N, C-alpha and C positions, 0 to 999 in steps of 0.2 A: 463455540462462544461467539464468533463473528455473526453467525445466523441469529442468535438471541439478541445481540446488540442492534443489528440491522433491523430486526423486526420491532424492537423497541422504538427506534427512530420512526419507522413507518407508522406504528400505532399512535405515537405521540404527535407527529407533525402532519400526517395525512389529513387533508381538509383545511390545514392552516397554511401550508406551503404547497406549491406545485410539485407534482411527483418528480419532475426533472430536477428541481432544486434539492429535494430529499436525497435523490441518488447522488447528485454532485457533492453535497455536504458530507454524506457518509463516505464517499470515495476519497475525500480530502484527509480523513482522519487516520492516524496511525492505528495499527492493529486491524481495522476494518478494510481500509483501502479499497481497491477495485473489487475485491471479492465481496465485501459488504455491500458495495453499491449495486453490483449485479444481483445479489440476493434480494436487496430492497426493491429493485426494479421488477424482479420476478414476482415478489410478494404483492406488488401493486398492479400486477397484470399488464405491465408495460411490454411493448414489442422489444425483441432482443437487440436489434441494431441501435436504436436510440439509447437504450440502457447501456450497451457496450461502449458507445462513443462518449456518452456523458461520464461514465465510470472511468474510462481511460483518461480523459482530460482531467477529471478531478484528482485522480491518483498522481498524474504527472506534474500538476501545478506546483506543489511544494518541493519537488525534488531538486531543481537548480539552487534553491535557497539553502537546502540542507547541504548539498555538495560544496557550495561556496562559502557559507557562513557558519556552519555548525561548530567548527573548532573555535572560532572567535566567540560565539555565543556561549559555548561551554566554558571557555576561559573566564569570561565575565561572570557567568552564573556561579562559578566555583568560589567567588568572593562574596556570595550572598547566602542566605539561609537555604537556597536551592542546591547547595553543594552536594548533599547526599543523593538527591534525585539525579543529578548529572553523573555522579560516580556510579550510581546503579545503572544508568543508561550505558556508560562506558564499559562496565563489567559485562553487561548483557551483550553488547556489540562484540566484545572480545571473545566471549564464549561461542558466539555464532560465526566467528570470522575464519575458521579453519579452511573451509572450502574456498573462500576468496583469497586467502593467503597462498593456498596451494595452486590455484588455477588462474589467478589474477582476473582479467576481464571476462574470461569464460566462466569463472567462478561466480562473478557478479551476475552474469546472465542467468546461470542455473539457479542461483539463490533467489533471484527475483521471479523467474519463470515458473518454478515449481510451487504451486499454491498450497503450501503447508503452513501450519501455525508457526508464527515467529519469523516467517520469511516475508519478503515483499520489498517494494520500492523504498519505503522509509528506512527499514533496517539495512537494506543493501546500500543505500546512499550514505547512511551513517557510518557503516563499517568502511566503505570506500574512502570517505572523507577522513576518518580517523587513521586509516592506513596511509594517507597521503597520496592516493591515486589521482591521476589527472582528471579533473571534472569534465574536460572537453571530450575525453575518451569514454568516461564512465556514463555520462548522461545518455548518449545514444544506445549504449548497451542496456541500461535500465529501461529505456523506452521500449526496446525490443523484448526485454523480459516481461514487462507489464503487458505488452501486446499478446505474448504467448500465454501468460497466466490468464488473461482475459478470455482468450479463445477456449482454454481448458475449462474455466469456470462457467462460461456461457454454454458450452456443450453439456456440461454436467447439469446446470440449472435449467436451461431452456430446452435442451434436448432430452436428456434422460428423465429429469423430473417432470418436464412437460409431457412427455410421452406416457408417463405413469399416471398423469392426471393429478399430480400433487400441487 
């Protein structure tokens, strides 16, 4: 799914925005995050290092805001017609929180580092914030997890796919 959405961004905005901006914007978005940014960079024949750096920065930018403000934002949004969306997000985070509940900060790292659908910095930060984990400890762990996920996705995209000529 991330590949399809990332490719849509590439085909929609290539020629309108600089490739670097496309990678950055894709990396900012939940669901796509760094993985989508790297896929977009690969699809646009960018070099792996600039793609990696831009994707990493794009994925990290929203994380402090999620860690610090999401509980307050959710509290406010629950008083609006967005209540059902917030409750859905909370249920989704709760369903995915077992690993983090069990292993705390190591769980956050693993949750963010392993690039599987439904995991990543956004969801890791959301779960951490809803569990009341310390943002000062969580943010560096998420940064390390995103770095690890980025290495994995880069090797798969630029290494494996690149060597296959895809």
